[in-house]
C-alpha positions in Angstrom: 0.0 0.0 -0.1 1.6 3.4 -1.0 1.8 6.3 1.3 -1.2 8.0 0.0 -3.3 5.1 0.6 -6.2 5.0 3.0 -6.7 2.1 5.5 -9.3 0.6 3.2 -6.9 0.6 0.2 -8.4 3.4 -1.7 -5.3 5.2 -3.4 -5.5 9.1 -4.2 -2.6 9.9 -6.3 -3.5 13.3 -6.8 -1.4 16.3 -5.6 -1.9 18.0 -3.2 -2.9 14.7 -1.4 -5.8 14.9 0.6 -8.4 12.3 1.2 -12.2 13.0 1.0 -14.8 10.2 1.4 -18.3 10.7 0.2 -20.4 9.9 3.2 -24.0 9.7 4.3 -25.1 12.0 7.4 -25.3 9.0 9.4 -21.8 8.2 8.7 -20.6 11.9 9.6 -22.6 11.6 12.9 -20.7 8.5 13.8 -17.5 10.1 13.0 -18.3 13.1 14.9 -19.4 10.9 18.0 -16.2 8.7 17.6 -13.9 11.7 17.7 -15.9 13.6 20.2 -15.7 10.8 22.9 -12.2 11.8 23.7 -13.2 15.4 23.6 -15.6 14.6 26.3 -12.9 13.1 28.6 -10.6 15.8 27.7 -13.1 18.5 28.5 -14.2 16.8 31.9 -10.4 16.4 32.8 -9.6 20.0 32.0 -12.5 21.9 33.1 -13.2 19.7 36.3 -9.7 19.2 37.8 -9.8 23.1 39.1 -12.3 21.9 42.0 -9.9 19.1 43.0 -6.8 21.5 43.3 -7.3 22.4 47.1 -7.7 18.5 47.8 -4.7 17.6 45.6 -2.8 20.3 47.5 -3.5 19.1 50.7 -3.0 15.5 50.2 0.3 15.9 48.3 1.5 18.7 50.8 2.0 21.5 48.4 1.1 25.4 48.5 -1.9 26.6 46.9 0.3 28.6 44.3 2.1 25.5 43.1 -1.4 23.7 42.3 -1.6 25.7 39.2 0.9 23.3 37.8 -1.7 20.5 37.6 -3.4 22.8 35.0 -0.3 24.3 33.4 1.6 21.1 33.3 -1.1 19.9 30.8 -0.8 23.1 28.9 3.0 22.7 28.9 2.7 18.9 27.4 0.1 20.0 24.8 1.4 23.4 23.5 4.9 22.7 22.3 3.9 19.6 20.1 0.6 20.9 18.7 2.1 22.4 15.5 4.0 19.3 14.9 1.1 17.0 15.8 -0.9 18.9 13.1 1.5 18.3 10.4 2.2 14.6 11.5 -1.4 14.0 11.3 -1.6 15.5 7.8 1.3 13.4 6.9 1.0 10.1 8.5 -2.8 10.0 8.9 -5.4 11.8 11.1 -7.0 8.2 12.3 -3.7 7.0 13.3 -2.9 10.0 15.4 -6.4 9.9 17.0 -5.5 6.2 17.9 -2.1 7.1 19.3 -3.3 10.0 21.2 -6.1 8.0 23.0 -3.6 5.3 23.9 -1.0 7.6 25.4 -3.6 10.0 27.2 -4.8 6.6 28.8 -1.3 5.9 30.1 -1.3 9.4 31.4 -4.5 9.1 33.1 -3.5 5.8 34.9 -0.5 7.4 36.1 -2.3 10.7 37.5 -4.9 8.4 39.3 -2.1 6.6 41.0 0.5 9.2 41.6 2.2 8.9 45.1 3.7 12.3 45.0 3.3 15.7 43.3 6.0 15.5 41.0 4.5 12.2 39.5 1.3 13.8 39.1 2.7 16.6 37.2 4.7 14.2 34.7 1.3 12.5 34.3 -0.4 15.6 33.4 2.5 16.5 30.9 1.7 13.0 29.3 -1.9 13.7 29.0 -1.1 17.2 27.4 1.4 15.6 24.8 -1.4 13.1 24.0 -4.0 15.8 23.7 -1.9 17.6 21.3 -1.9 14.3 19.1 -5.6 14.0 19.3 -7.0 17.5 19.2 -5.4 18.8 15.8 -6.5 15.3 14.2 -9.9 15.5 15.8 -10.7 19.0 14.7 -9.2 18.2 11.2 -11.3 15.3 10.6 -14.5 17.2 11.6 -13.5 20.0 9.3 -12.9 18.0 6.4 -15.8 15.5 6.8 -18.3 18.5 6.7 -18.4 20.8 3.9 -20.1 24.0 2.8 -22.7 25.2 5.4 -22.6 21.9 7.2 -19.0 22.7 8.3 -20.0 25.5 10.8 -22.7 23.1 12.1 -20.1 20.1 12.3 -17.5 22.3 14.2 -20.3 23.8 16.2 -21.3 20.3 17.4 -18.0 19.0 18.1 -17.6 22.2 20.2 -20.9 21.5 21.9 -20.3 17.9 22.8 -17.1 19.1 24.3 -18.7 22.1 25.9 -21.6 19.9 27.2 -19.1 17.6 29.0 -17.4 20.6 30.2 -20.6 21.9 31.8 -20.8 18.8 33.7 -17.3 18.6 34.6 -17.2 21.0 37.7 -20.3 18.9 39.1 -18.6 15.6 38.3 -15.2 16.7 39.7 -16.8 18.1 42.8 -18.9 15.1 43.5 -16.2 12.6 42.9 -13.7 14.5 44.9 -16.3 14.8 47.8 -17.2 11.4 47.9 -14.4 9.0 46.5 -11.4 11.3 46.2 -9.7 13.2 43.7 -7.8 10.1 42.3 -11.3 8.6 41.0 -11.7 11.8 39.1 -8.9 10.6 36.7 -9.5 6.7 37.0 -13.1 6.8 35.8 -12.2 8.4 32.6 -10.4 5.0 31.5 -13.7 3.1 30.4 -14.8 6.1 28.3 -11.3 6.2 26.5 -11.8 2.5 25.8 -15.1 3.0 24.2 -13.7 5.9 22.3 -10.7 3.9 20.8 -13.2 1.0 19.6 -15.4 3.6 17.9 -12.4 5.5 16.2 -11.2 2.1 14.9 -14.7 1.2 13.7 -16.1 4.5 12.0 -13.5 7.0 11.3 -11.7 6.6 7.9 -8.1 7.4 7.5 -7.4 10.7 5.9 -4.3 12.6 4.9 -3.4 16.4 4.4 -0.3 17.9 2.8 2.5 15.2 2.2 5.3 17.5 2.6 8.0 16.3 4.8 7.9 17.8 8.5 10.2 20.7 8.9 12.3 19.2 12.0 14.2 22.3 12.9 11.2 24.6 12.7 9.3 21.9 14.9 12.1 22.1 17.5 12.3 25.8 17.6 8.4 26.1 17.8 8.2 23.3 20.7 11.0 24.8 22.5 9.7 28.5 22.2 6.1 27.8 23.5 7.6 25.2 26.2 9.8 28.0 27.6 7.0 30.7 27.5 4.6 28.6 29.5 7.3 27.4 32.0 8.1 31.1 32.4 4.2 32.1 33.0 3.7 29.3 35.4 6.7 30.3 37.5 5.6 34.0 37.5 2.7 33.0 39.6 5.0 31.6 42.5 7.9 33.7 42.3 6.8 37.0 40.8 7.7 38.6 37.4 11.1 39.9 38.4 12.5 36.4 39.3 15.3 35.1 36.9 13.4 31.9 36.9 10.6 33.7 35.2 12.6 36.6 33.0 15.1 34.0 31.7 12.6 31.4 30.3 10.4 34.2 28.9 13.2 36.1 27.3 14.6 32.6 25.7 11.2 31.7 24.5 10.5 34.9 23.0 14.0 34.8 21.3 13.4 31.2 20.0 10.2 32.3 18.5 12.0 35.2 16.7 14.7 32.8 15.3 11.5 30.5 14.5 9.9 33.2 12.3 13.3 33.8 10.4 13.9 30.2 10.0 10.4 29.7 8.4 11.0 32.4 5.9 14.0 30.4 4.4 12.8 26.8 4.9 12.2 24.9 1.8 9.2 23.1 3.5 8.1 25.6 6.2 6.1 24.1 9.1 3.5 26.8 8.9 2.4 26.7 5.2 2.2 29.7 3.1 -1.5 29.6 2.7 -1.8 30.0 6.6 0.7 33.0 6.7 -1.1 34.7 3.9 -4.5 34.0 5.1 -5.5 37.2 6.7 -8.9 35.9 7.7 -7.2 33.5 10.1 -5.2 35.9 12.1 -8.0 38.0 14.0 -9.7 34.9 15.3 -6.5 33.0 16.3 -5.6 36.2 18.5 -9.4 36.4 19.8 -8.8 32.8 20.8 -5.6 33.4 22.7 -6.7 36.5 24.5 -10.1 34.8 25.5 -8.1 31.8 27.2 -6.5 34.1 29.6 -9.9 34.7 31.2 -10.6 30.9 31.1 -7.5 30.2 33.0 -7.9 32.9 35.5 -11.5 32.2 36.5 -10.9 28.4 37.2 -8.1 29.1 39.7 -9.7 32.3 41.1 -13.1 31.1 41.6 -12.0 27.6 43.0 -9.9 29.0 45.7 -12.4 32.0 46.5 -15.3 29.7 46.9 -13.4 26.7 49.0 -10.9 28.7 50.9 -12.7 31.9 51.3 -16.4 31.0 51.5 -15.5 27.4 52.7 -17.5 25.7 50.3 -17.2 21.9 49.6 -15.8 20.7 46.3 -19.2 19.4 45.4 -20.7 22.8 46.0 -17.9 24.5 44.2 -18.8 22.4 41.3 -22.5 23.2 41.4 -21.7 27.0 41.4 -19.2 26.4 38.5 -22.4 25.4 36.5 -23.3 29.1 36.3 -20.2 29.3 34.0 -20.2 26.0 32.0 -24.0 25.6 31.1 -24.0 28.9 29.3 -20.8 28.1 27.6 -22.3 24.6 26.5 -25.4 26.1 25.1 -23.4 28.8 23.0 -21.6 25.7 21.5 -24.7 24.1 20.1 -25.8 27.4 18.9 -22.5 28.3 17.0 -23.7 27.2 13.3 -27.2 29.5 13.9 -25.3 32.5 15.5 -22.6 32.4 12.7 -25.2 32.2 10.0 -27.4 35.0 11.5 -24.8 37.5 12.7 -21.5 36.5 10.9 -18.4 36.0 12.8 -17.0 39.5 13.7 -20.2 40.6 16.0 -20.3 37.4 18.0 -16.5 37.7 18.9 -16.6 41.0 19.8 -19.7 40.5 22.1 -18.1 37.6 23.5 -15.0 39.4 24.5 -16.9 42.2 25.9 -19.1 40.0 28.0 -15.8 38.4 29.4 -14.4 41.8 30.3 -17.9 42.9 32.1 -17.4 39.6 34.2 -14.3 40.3 35.5 -15.2 43.8 36.3 -17.9 42.3 38.5 -15.2 40.1 39.9 -13.2 43.1 41.1 -15.9 43.9 43.5 -15.5 40.7 45.3 -14.7 40.7 48.9 -14.2 38.0 51.7 -18.1 38.5 52.8 -19.4 39.3 49.2 -22.6 37.1 48.3 -22.1 34.2 46.1 -25.0 35.4 43.8 -22.5 38.1 42.6 -20.0 35.3 41.6 -23.0 33.3 39.8 -23.8 36.4 37.6 -20.2 37.0 36.7 -19.6 33.4 35.7 -22.6 33.3 33.7 -21.6 36.3 31.7 -18.3 34.9 31.4 -19.7 31.4 30.2 -21.9 33.4 27.5 -18.8 35.3 26.5 -16.4 32.4 26.4 -18.8 30.3 24.5 -19.2 33.0 21.7 -15.5 34.0 21.6 -14.4 30.0 21.8 -16.9 28.5 19.2 -17.0 31.6 16.6 -13.1 31.9 16.7 -12.8 28.1 15.9 -15.1 28.3 13.1 -13.7 31.5 11.8 -10.2 30.3 11.9 -10.8 27.0 10.5 -12.9 28.6 7.5 -10.1 30.8 6.4 -7.6 28.0 5.4 -7.6 25.3 3.0 -8.7 21.8 4.1 -5.2 20.6 3.1 -3.8 22.8 6.0 -6.4 22.1 8.4 -3.9 19.9 10.7 -1.4 22.8 11.1 -4.0 25.5 11.4 -5.8 23.5 14.1 -2.4 22.9 15.8 -1.3 26.6 15.7 -4.9 27.8 17.2 -5.0 25.2 20.1 -1.2 25.9 20.8 -1.9 29.8 21.2 -5.0 28.8 23.5 -2.9 26.8 25.6 -0.3 29.6 26.0 -3.5 31.9 26.8 -4.6 29.5 29.5 -1.1 29.4 31.2 -1.0 33.1 31.1 -4.4 33.3 32.9 -3.4 30.6 35.4 -0.1 32.6 36.0 -2.1 35.7 36.7 -4.4 33.9 39.2 -1.7 32.1 40.7 -0.1 35.3 41.9 -3.4 36.1 43.7 -3.6 32.9 45.5 0.2 32.9 46.5 -0.3 34.5 49.9 2.0 34.0 52.9 0.8 31.1 55.1 2.4 32.4 58.3 -0.3 35.3 58.6 -3.6 35.2 60.3 -6.6 33.7 58.5 -8.1 37.1 58.2 -5.1 38.6 56.8 -4.5 35.7 54.1 -8.0 36.4 53.2 -7.7 40.1 52.6 -4.5 39.5 50.7 -6.2 36.9 48.3 -9.0 39.2 47.5 -6.9 42.1 46.8 -4.8 39.8 44.6 -8.1 38.6 43.0 -9.1 42.1 42.2 -5.7 42.8 40.5 -5.8 39.7 38.4 -9.4 40.5 37.4 -8.5 44.0 36.2 -5.8 42.5 34.0 -8.2 40.2 32.5 -10.5 43.0 31.7 -7.9 44.9 29.9 -6.8 41.7 27.9 -10.5 41.0 27.1 -11.1 44.6 25.8 -8.0 44.0 23.6 -9.4 40.8 22.2 -12.7 42.8 21.4 -10.7 45.5 19.4 -9.0 42.9 17.5 -12.3 41.1 16.8 -13.1 44.1 14.7 -10.8 43.0 12.0 -12.2 39.7 11.8 -14.2 38.3 8.6 -17.9 39.4 8.8 -19.2 36.7 6.6 -22.5 35.1 7.7 -22.2 31.9 6.0 -18.9 30.4 6.2 -17.5 28.5 3.3 -14.7 26.7 2.3 -11.7 28.7 0.9 -11.4 29.2 -2.8 -8.5 27.2 -3.2 -9.7 24.2 -1.0 -10.0 20.9 -2.9 -13.2 19.8 -4.2 -14.3 16.7 -2.3 -13.8 13.5 -4.3 -14.7 9.8 -3.5 
């Protein structure tokens, strides 16, 4: 079987090599469910783990400011390899990357559930993040290329909605598991779902390929090292402050490596970032919006978890229930993405989304030690709607702006920048929870709420910047495949 053959023996020798299979709506639904099942696990794992952070810190004896590593280790493992995994999925097969990603994620999940010390848990989270890099780009590429025309927005919207629905349930699932069985079961119970996902992918997802150009290994190394250094520096900032050499050093080195990467890409014979993506002006604004929106996502998870559990003394289960105010609107907006884009275009929803995120954090600046939880619920609901618009519409806008043949790399770049955004938000929030343990409880609470207010103002400014950038986004109401996208062929 030649390299451009599918798993079923069909050969597509045209160039550029891109496999499309004419499938019925029933087949595309089966494909969507198959690739979305691991997304369910990922969404529950990523969105639900925040409510477990205080318990993890107490059991494994680490300070609150260090527990942010549980989230950022995941981002660290995922963000660096995302660009490479996108190209690998295009080159070696998207189904193959899905299978490998699910298997590696299962290994990391098992290690996380049995971690005897905090360092082992962090290693497990890095493994999970790395596996996610393999899975996510291939998953979105499969959806983006399986659904064409007007159905693409619907397919991507439903893909997002399935993950969003899981994310909506994640805080409650996480809170109940932590409160009843312990945080280790939060990881362990993912394993049966991962097994079911693996079986469905093997059964229903056809193999498909993208651009067959070889991977730019030098560019891949530079991009991975750059993103890894930046995320490491951001997380350390949450514990050591922005003036620490352990923060400034990695950040400066990461930025320098990124500059080298940009120069290297200009002269590379086979650049990692395809020219079609570089010159796709409509791709840039939604990617920037996705990056900036995730600052708010990373920050609100840390800030609200510790405010609810450590300041207001809520249990993990009750914290999860409060988080429904955020996750349910987020899930609803994911399900409505196709209709929203068709009715209002892509520019206006992204602008509104970033504006609502900014308003939600303005509300959080008013939080004090004795504030009513109703204020938190209103703020989280506004943030959930805003994130739902910004996240889902920016995904649709970005993936619509590039040719299908470059879907893997485009998805990898988008998700990589999102992870950097999460890391930045977690870093800002970690500085708020990094209060001296030697002071009185009242003093610690006052210091935390003051830090929460400062962090919230930072996210307000970042969100307003995202709203301004969204003005440059395409205003098209009906997303369509780019003009140079190949015509689907059986």
